[in-house]
C-alpha positions in Angstrom: 84.1 128.6 72.6 82.2 128.9 76.0 83.3 131.2 78.7 81.7 131.9 82.2 82.3 135.2 84.0 81.9 135.0 87.9 80.0 137.9 89.3 80.6 138.7 93.0 78.9 141.3 95.2 81.1 144.4 94.3 82.4 143.2 91.0 82.6 146.2 88.5 84.1 145.0 85.4 82.2 141.7 85.0 80.1 143.5 82.2 83.4 144.8 80.7 84.8 141.5 80.5 81.6 140.1 79.1 81.6 142.4 76.4 85.1 141.9 75.5 84.9 138.0 75.3 81.7 138.4 73.2 83.3 140.8 70.8 86.0 138.2 70.0 83.8 135.3 69.8 83.1 133.7 73.2 79.9 132.3 74.0 79.8 133.7 77.5 77.4 133.3 80.6 77.3 135.5 83.6 77.8 133.3 86.8 76.6 134.3 90.3 78.9 133.8 93.1 76.4 132.0 95.3 75.7 129.2 92.5 77.3 126.0 93.0 77.7 124.5 89.7 79.5 126.2 86.7 78.3 126.0 83.1 80.0 124.1 80.4 83.0 126.3 79.6 86.3 126.4 77.9 87.3 129.5 80.0 86.5 130.8 83.5 87.2 134.4 84.3 87.1 136.1 87.6 86.8 139.9 87.0 88.2 142.9 88.4 86.1 144.9 91.0 85.8 145.3 94.8 84.3 142.0 95.9 82.5 142.4 99.1 83.9 146.1 99.2 87.5 144.7 99.7 86.7 145.0 103.8 89.3 142.3 104.6 92.3 141.3 102.5 91.0 141.9 99.0 89.6 138.8 97.3 89.5 136.9 100.7 85.8 136.8 101.2 85.2 136.1 97.5 87.7 133.0 97.8 85.0 131.5 100.1 82.1 131.9 97.8 80.0 128.7 96.9 80.9 128.7 93.5 84.8 128.9 93.9 84.8 124.9 94.9 83.6 124.4 91.3 86.4 127.0 90.1 89.2 125.2 91.8 88.1 122.0 90.8 87.8 123.1 87.2 91.5 124.5 87.3 92.9 121.6 89.2 91.4 119.6 86.3 93.2 121.6 83.8 90.5 124.1 82.9 91.6 127.5 81.9 91.0 130.0 84.7 91.9 133.9 84.4 91.6 136.3 87.3 92.0 140.1 86.6 92.8 142.6 89.2 90.5 141.7 92.0 90.2 138.2 90.4 94.0 137.9 90.6 93.7 138.8 94.2 90.9 136.0 94.6 93.2 133.6 92.8 96.0 134.1 95.5 93.5 134.0 98.2 92.6 130.3 97.0 96.1 129.2 96.5 95.6 128.8 92.7 98.7 130.8 92.1 101.2 131.5 94.5 102.3 135.0 96.4 100.0 137.7 97.8 98.9 141.1 96.7 99.8 144.1 99.1 98.8 147.6 99.3 100.5 149.7 96.6 104.0 150.8 97.5 103.1 154.6 97.9 99.7 153.6 99.4 97.7 155.4 96.7 95.2 154.0 94.2 96.7 153.9 90.7 94.4 154.1 87.7 96.5 154.7 84.2 97.7 152.8 81.1 100.8 150.7 81.5 102.9 148.5 79.6 103.6 145.0 80.2 106.3 142.6 78.7 105.4 139.1 77.9 107.9 137.0 79.8 106.4 133.4 78.7 104.6 132.5 75.6 104.5 128.7 76.1 101.0 128.8 77.3 97.6 129.2 75.8 97.1 132.7 76.8 100.1 134.2 75.0 101.3 131.5 72.5 101.3 133.0 68.9 101.3 136.8 70.0 103.7 138.4 67.8 104.0 141.4 70.1 106.4 141.2 73.1 104.9 144.3 74.6 101.2 145.3 75.2 99.4 148.4 76.6 96.9 147.6 79.1 95.0 149.6 81.9 95.5 149.4 85.8 93.1 150.5 88.5 94.0 149.2 91.8 94.8 149.8 95.4 96.2 146.6 96.2 98.5 145.2 93.2 102.0 145.2 95.0 102.8 141.4 94.1 104.9 139.9 96.9 106.3 136.5 97.6 109.3 134.9 99.5 112.8 134.4 97.9 112.1 130.9 98.1 108.8 131.3 96.2 110.4 133.7 93.8 113.1 131.1 92.9 110.5 128.3 92.5 108.4 130.7 90.2 111.3 131.7 88.1 112.5 128.3 87.8 109.1 127.0 86.5 108.6 129.9 84.3 105.5 131.1 86.1 106.2 134.8 85.8 103.5 135.8 82.8 104.1 139.4 82.4 106.3 142.3 83.8 105.6 146.1 83.9 107.9 147.7 81.4 108.3 150.9 79.4 107.1 150.9 75.7 110.2 149.3 74.3 110.1 146.5 76.8 112.8 147.4 79.4 112.0 146.1 82.7 113.1 148.3 85.5 112.0 149.6 88.9 111.3 153.2 87.2 108.4 151.4 85.2 107.1 149.5 88.3 103.7 151.3 89.2 103.1 149.7 92.4 106.4 148.1 94.0 105.6 144.5 92.9 108.6 142.4 93.3 110.7 141.9 90.1 108.2 144.1 88.3 105.7 141.3 88.4 102.4 141.9 86.8 101.0 138.6 86.2 101.6 134.9 87.4 100.8 131.5 86.1 100.2 128.2 88.1 102.7 125.7 87.6 100.6 124.0 85.0 100.0 127.5 82.9 96.2 126.9 82.9 95.7 129.3 85.7 96.7 133.4 85.0 96.2 136.0 87.6 97.2 139.5 86.4 96.6 143.0 87.5 96.2 144.9 84.2 92.7 145.0 82.5 93.0 143.8 78.9 89.2 144.0 78.6 89.5 147.9 78.9 91.8 148.0 75.8 89.4 146.4 73.1 88.6 149.7 71.0 90.5 153.0 70.0 87.7 154.9 71.5 88.6 153.3 74.8 92.3 154.4 74.5 93.8 151.4 72.8 93.4 148.0 71.3 96.1 145.8 72.5 93.6 143.8 74.5 92.1 142.9 71.3 95.6 141.1 70.5 95.2 139.3 73.6 91.5 138.1 73.3 91.9 137.4 69.4 95.0 135.1 70.2 93.4 133.6 73.3 90.3 132.2 71.5 92.4 131.1 68.6 94.4 129.0 71.1 91.4 127.6 72.7 89.9 126.3 69.4 
């Protein structure tokens, strides 16, 4: 399986994602944001970081990068595209997934491990995962997912909520919501479920020395679903 990680000016998790993908069997290539064409890929990843310093709405400048035209065409043709943290922000700015990402509820940067409950397994990202709850890491200032009530109804009707913030037992309550996201939403699909945006970082949880291995469950499952 072949993957490509897009690097933007300010990306700081692109090499982490490269390490994670290669560890679980992907043949990964790093692609500079100013390139026009994507290499042949089974998966495109928009990594975390602070593209262009997040000086405007987070991800807004990156969404206009030259490579994004090819990423959007790839996604619209059914290709698998995953955006993590800043990559999620880029996805909402391009319109590949619905909604917006606002400042965290208490206007503070958050950096800690959290739990997420998998809400939808009828897709190639989470299909066949035995676990219903995974422990990932978050590190963001603008992870507060928001959408209108009409958008929320459509998202829920189409089963587009991928994961929700929860406790270690899978209980989804406001108390376990780190950033104020509506309905504890931590990740969203597009309607076709080939595009996934999520705030938590699975690539930071691929070794017990890095505080956990639930990211390993995610990546192992993903590559097996793509074969």
